[in-house]
C-alpha positions as CSV (number, residue, x, y, z in Angstrom):
1,M,26.7,82.4,40.3
2,S,29.0,85.4,40.5
3,N,32.4,86.6,39.4
4,I,34.1,88.6,42.1
5,V,37.2,90.8,42.1
6,Y,39.1,91.1,45.4
7,I,42.2,93.3,44.9
8,A,44.3,96.1,46.3
9,T,45.3,99.2,44.4
10,S,47.3,102.3,45.1
11,L,45.4,105.5,45.6
12,D,45.9,106.3,41.9
13,G,44.5,103.0,40.8
14,Y,47.5,100.8,40.1
15,I,47.8,97.1,41.0
16,A,51.6,97.0,40.5
17,D,54.3,99.6,40.2
18,K,56.2,100.7,37.1
19,N,58.6,97.7,37.5
20,H,55.6,95.3,38.1
21,G,56.6,95.3,41.8
22,L,54.3,94.7,44.7
23,D,56.4,95.7,47.7
24,W,54.2,98.8,48.2
25,L,51.3,96.5,49.2
26,H,53.1,96.0,52.5
27,S,53.9,99.6,53.1
28,T,51.3,99.8,55.9
29,P,52.4,98.2,59.1
30,N,50.4,95.1,60.0
31,P,51.9,93.8,63.2
32,D,48.9,91.4,64.0
33,N,48.8,90.0,60.4
34,D,45.2,91.2,59.9
35,D,43.9,89.4,56.8
36,M,41.5,92.3,56.1
37,G,38.6,89.9,55.5
38,F,40.4,87.7,53.0
39,M,39.6,84.3,54.6
40,D,35.9,85.4,55.0
41,F,36.0,86.3,51.3
42,I,37.7,83.1,50.1
43,S,35.1,81.1,51.9
44,R,32.4,82.6,49.6
45,V,34.1,81.4,46.4
46,D,34.5,78.0,44.8
47,A,37.6,78.7,42.7
48,L,39.9,81.3,41.3
49,V,40.5,82.4,37.8
50,M,43.8,84.3,37.3
51,G,46.0,85.3,34.4
52,R,49.4,83.8,33.7
53,K,51.4,86.9,34.8
54,T,49.6,87.0,38.2
55,F,50.1,83.2,38.6
56,E,53.8,83.5,37.9
57,I,54.1,86.3,40.5
58,V,52.2,84.4,43.2
59,A,54.0,81.2,42.4
60,G,57.3,83.1,43.0
61,F,56.4,84.2,46.5
62,D,58.2,82.6,49.4
63,G,56.0,80.4,51.7
64,E,53.1,78.1,51.1
65,W,50.6,78.4,48.3
66,P,48.1,81.0,49.6
67,Y,44.8,79.7,48.1
68,P,42.8,76.9,49.7
69,K,40.6,76.7,46.5
70,P,41.3,75.4,43.0
71,V,43.1,78.0,40.8
72,F,42.5,78.1,37.1
73,V,45.2,79.9,35.2
74,L,44.1,81.5,31.9
75,S,47.0,81.2,29.5
76,R,47.6,80.6,25.8
77,T,51.4,80.2,26.4
78,L,51.9,78.3,29.6
79,N,52.3,74.6,29.0
80,S,52.7,73.2,32.5
81,I,52.3,73.8,36.2
82,P,55.1,73.3,38.7
83,E,54.9,69.8,40.1
84,H,54.3,70.9,43.7
85,L,51.1,72.8,42.6
86,Q,49.6,70.3,40.2
87,D,46.8,69.3,42.6
88,K,46.0,73.0,43.2
89,V,46.5,74.8,39.9
90,F,45.0,74.0,36.5
91,L,45.6,75.5,33.1
92,I,42.5,76.7,31.2
93,N,42.2,78.5,27.8
94,G,39.5,80.3,26.0
95,D,37.5,83.5,26.1
96,T,35.9,84.7,29.4
97,E,32.4,83.4,28.5
98,A,33.6,79.9,27.5
99,V,35.9,79.6,30.5
100,T,33.2,80.8,32.9
101,S,30.6,78.5,31.4
102,D,33.0,75.5,31.6
103,L,33.8,76.2,35.2
104,H,30.1,76.7,36.2
105,Q,29.3,73.3,34.5
106,R,32.1,71.7,36.6
107,G,30.3,73.0,39.7
108,Y,32.4,76.1,40.4
109,K,29.6,78.8,40.7
110,N,31.3,81.7,42.5
111,L,34.6,82.7,41.0
112,Y,37.3,84.9,42.3
113,I,38.7,86.8,39.3
114,D,42.3,88.0,39.7
115,G,45.0,89.6,37.6
116,G,45.0,92.9,35.7
117,T,44.5,91.7,32.2
118,T,42.0,89.0,33.3
119,I,40.0,91.5,35.3
120,Q,39.9,93.9,32.4
121,Q,38.8,91.2,30.0
122,F,35.9,90.2,32.4
123,L,34.9,93.8,32.8
124,Q,35.0,94.3,29.0
125,Q,32.5,91.5,28.7
126,D,30.4,92.9,31.6
127,M,31.1,89.7,33.6
128,I,32.0,91.1,37.0
129,D,29.3,91.0,39.6
130,E,31.2,92.4,42.6
131,L,34.3,94.5,43.2
132,I,36.1,94.5,46.5
133,I,38.9,97.1,46.3
134,A,41.3,97.9,49.1
135,R,43.0,101.3,48.6
136,I,46.6,101.3,49.9
137,P,47.6,104.8,50.9
138,V,50.4,105.1,48.4
139,V,50.5,107.1,45.1
140,L,52.7,105.2,42.6
141,G,52.5,107.6,39.7
142,G,52.4,104.8,37.1
143,G,52.4,101.1,36.7
144,I,49.8,98.5,35.9
145,P,46.3,100.0,36.1
146,L,43.4,98.0,37.5
147,F,41.0,99.3,35.0
148,G,41.3,99.6,31.2
149,N,39.2,100.8,28.3
150,L,35.5,99.9,28.1
151,E,33.1,100.3,25.3
152,Q,30.5,101.6,27.7
153,P,30.4,102.5,31.4
154,L,29.5,99.9,33.9
155,S,27.5,101.0,36.9
156,F,28.2,99.6,40.4
157,K,26.4,100.2,43.7
158,H,28.6,100.9,46.7
159,T,27.5,98.7,49.6
160,E,30.1,99.2,52.3
161,T,33.6,100.5,53.1
162,K,35.7,99.1,55.9
163,V,38.9,100.7,57.2
164,H,41.8,98.3,58.1
165,L,44.9,99.2,60.1
166,N,43.6,102.8,60.3
167,A,44.9,103.3,56.8
168,I,43.5,101.0,54.2
169,A,40.0,101.7,52.8
170,Q,38.3,98.5,51.5
171,S,35.2,99.3,49.5
172,F,32.6,96.8,48.3
173,Y,30.5,97.3,45.1
174,V,27.9,95.2,43.4
175,R,27.1,95.5,39.7
176,N,24.0,97.5,39.1
177,R,22.4,96.0,35.9
178,A,19.2,98.0,36.2
179,H,20.4,100.8,34.0
C-alpha cells in the first residue's frame, strides 16, 4: 500500500501561479505529446485522492476526463458531482488517515494523491510514500506552493531523475523512514 504524489512544479516550487493559473505547465513545446511517463505511473495506482479545488480545475478542462481510475474528491463543501462524471468521481470526507483506511478496505491499495492542500495534509501526517516531481523550467515568483509547514522534516531518498523534452527534470523520491 502506498500513497504517491505525481505533480509538476515551477523551478521555485509552485503548482499554480498567483492567479491559480496553470498555463505555464504548457510552456515547454511538446510536439509529440510525450506523456512523460504518466500512463506508466497511472497503471501503478488503483485510485486518485484529490482536493475539491483541484477537482474543479480538472473538471473545467476541455476534452475528456483524463483519469482512467476512480477519483475520490476530498471535500467538506461539495455536495454533488456533475452527472457526466458520476461513474468516475466520488465524494469522500474525513481526515487523511480515515479516508486512506476506508479506501484501502475497499481494495484501493495504491493511491495517487493530488492537489496542493491535500498533498500538504498527507505530508503533515507523514502519509506520502513516494514523490514524483517534474520541474518545469519557469520561475513564477509566487503562487500556490507544493509544500507547506511541517512539524518535523521528512526524509526522502532520490531514486532517479529523467529529463523530458530536453527541458523538464522529473525526479523520483521514496520516503526514507529509517531515520
